[in-house]
C-alpha positions as CSV (number, residue, x, y, z in Angstrom):
1,X,33.3,5.6,-10.1
2,X,34.1,7.6,-13.0
3,X,32.2,10.6,-14.2
4,X,28.6,9.6,-14.9
5,X,27.4,10.5,-18.2
6,X,23.6,11.7,-17.8
7,X,21.9,11.9,-21.0
8,X,19.9,15.0,-21.9
9,X,16.0,14.1,-21.2
10,X,17.1,10.8,-19.1
11,X,15.4,10.1,-15.8
12,X,17.5,9.9,-12.7
13,X,15.4,8.1,-9.8
14,X,17.0,8.6,-6.4
15,X,15.4,6.4,-3.6
16,X,15.5,4.4,-0.7
17,X,12.8,2.5,1.1
18,X,10.4,5.8,2.0
19,X,11.3,8.5,-0.3
20,X,11.9,8.6,-4.1
21,X,13.1,11.7,-6.2
22,X,12.4,11.6,-9.8
23,X,14.7,13.9,-11.6
24,X,15.4,14.7,-15.3
25,X,18.5,16.2,-17.0
26,X,17.0,19.2,-18.7
27,X,21.2,20.0,-19.8
28,X,23.0,17.7,-21.9
29,X,25.7,15.5,-21.1
30,X,28.8,18.1,-20.8
31,X,26.7,20.1,-18.6
32,X,23.8,18.2,-16.7
33,X,21.0,20.0,-14.9
34,X,18.7,17.8,-12.9
35,X,15.6,19.5,-12.3
36,X,12.8,17.4,-10.3
37,X,9.9,16.0,-11.8
38,X,8.0,14.3,-8.9
39,X,8.8,13.3,-5.2
40,X,7.3,10.3,-3.4
41,X,7.3,10.0,0.2
42,X,5.6,7.4,2.7
43,X,5.2,8.3,6.0
44,X,7.1,6.5,8.8
45,X,4.7,5.1,10.8
46,X,5.6,3.9,14.4
47,X,5.4,0.1,14.3
48,X,2.3,-0.1,16.5
49,X,0.7,1.6,13.6
50,X,2.0,-0.8,10.9
51,X,1.2,-4.1,12.5
52,X,0.1,-5.5,16.1
53,X,0.5,-9.0,15.8
54,X,2.5,-10.2,18.7
55,X,4.8,-13.1,17.5
56,X,3.0,-16.2,17.4
57,X,3.8,-19.8,18.8
58,X,3.7,-22.9,17.1
59,X,2.9,-26.5,18.6
60,X,4.9,-29.8,17.8
61,X,2.8,-32.5,16.4
62,X,4.6,-34.8,18.3
63,X,5.6,-34.3,22.3
64,X,4.5,-31.2,24.3
65,X,6.9,-28.7,22.8
66,X,6.0,-25.6,21.4
67,X,8.5,-22.6,19.6
68,X,8.1,-19.2,18.9
69,X,7.3,-17.7,15.3
70,X,9.6,-14.9,14.4
71,X,7.9,-11.4,14.5
72,X,7.0,-9.6,11.2
73,X,9.3,-6.8,10.2
74,X,6.5,-4.2,9.3
75,X,8.8,-1.5,8.2
76,X,10.3,-3.8,5.5
77,X,6.9,-4.7,4.7
78,X,6.4,-0.9,4.2
79,X,9.5,-0.3,2.4
80,X,8.7,-3.0,-0.1
81,X,5.2,-1.8,-0.7
82,X,6.9,1.6,-1.5
83,X,9.2,0.3,-3.8
84,X,7.1,-2.0,-5.5
85,X,4.6,1.3,-6.2
86,X,7.6,3.2,-7.6
87,X,8.5,0.4,-9.8
88,X,4.7,0.3,-11.1
89,X,4.9,4.2,-11.2
90,X,8.3,4.0,-13.5
91,X,6.9,1.3,-15.7
92,X,3.8,3.6,-16.3
93,X,6.2,6.4,-17.5
94,X,8.4,4.4,-19.6
95,X,5.4,2.4,-21.4
96,X,3.5,5.6,-21.8
97,X,6.5,7.3,-23.5
98,X,7.7,9.9,-20.8
99,X,10.9,8.6,-20.8
100,X,13.2,5.9,-22.5
101,X,16.3,5.6,-20.4
102,X,16.5,6.1,-16.7
103,X,19.4,6.0,-14.0
104,X,18.3,4.5,-10.8
105,X,20.3,5.7,-7.6
106,X,19.8,3.7,-4.6
107,X,21.3,1.9,-1.4
108,X,22.3,-1.9,-2.3
109,X,19.2,-2.6,-0.1
110,X,16.9,-0.8,-1.5
111,X,17.9,-1.8,-4.9
112,X,17.4,-5.5,-3.8
113,X,14.1,-5.0,-3.0
114,X,13.5,-2.8,-5.8
115,X,14.9,-4.9,-8.8
116,X,12.3,-7.8,-8.3
117,X,9.7,-5.4,-8.9
118,X,10.9,-4.2,-12.4
119,X,8.6,-5.1,-15.2
120,X,10.1,-5.9,-18.7
121,X,9.8,-3.0,-20.1
122,X,11.4,-1.3,-16.9
123,X,14.1,-3.3,-17.1
124,X,15.0,-2.6,-20.4
125,X,14.9,1.2,-19.9
126,X,17.1,1.2,-16.5
127,X,20.8,2.1,-18.1
128,X,22.7,2.1,-15.0
129,X,22.1,1.2,-11.6
130,X,24.3,3.6,-9.0
131,X,24.7,1.8,-5.4
132,X,24.4,5.0,-3.4
133,X,22.1,6.6,-0.7
134,X,21.7,10.0,-1.9
135,X,18.1,10.6,-1.3
136,X,18.6,13.0,1.6
137,X,20.5,15.2,-0.4
138,X,19.6,18.4,-2.0
139,X,19.4,17.9,-6.0
140,X,22.5,20.2,-6.6
141,X,24.5,18.0,-4.2
142,X,22.9,14.7,-5.8
143,X,24.2,16.4,-9.3
144,X,27.7,16.8,-7.9
145,X,27.9,13.2,-6.5
146,X,27.1,11.5,-9.8
147,X,28.9,13.9,-12.1
148,X,31.8,15.2,-9.7
149,X,31.3,18.1,-11.1
């Protein structure tokens, strides 16, 4: 990937399924300076607190057979809910005039969960998606990774 051009005032949203950093470039294109606007985190609860249903069984309508039903993945559901909430917060920022342009940086898995939650306005504001998982890095390292500074 060539050097990423982050416009002055543009937001960079770095996220995964449990944490999101909303950064703003307070510098310019030649000398980006990302500053943290907001941090969203979801507590990583143990599975037994997310859901307690054991896998069910279904009975065949013909004969005497039964089969298992797949266990619900509570962590996937929690990640999806977190990313949907994040998309709603970003949409409110776009429609409220807080930002006109966004760069979203997330793993391909998180982007796949996030994209369906984009509103029309948010979809129009997302200028670029970067398929990288950088959310656990300090902001200055994220800046280096994105701009190769």
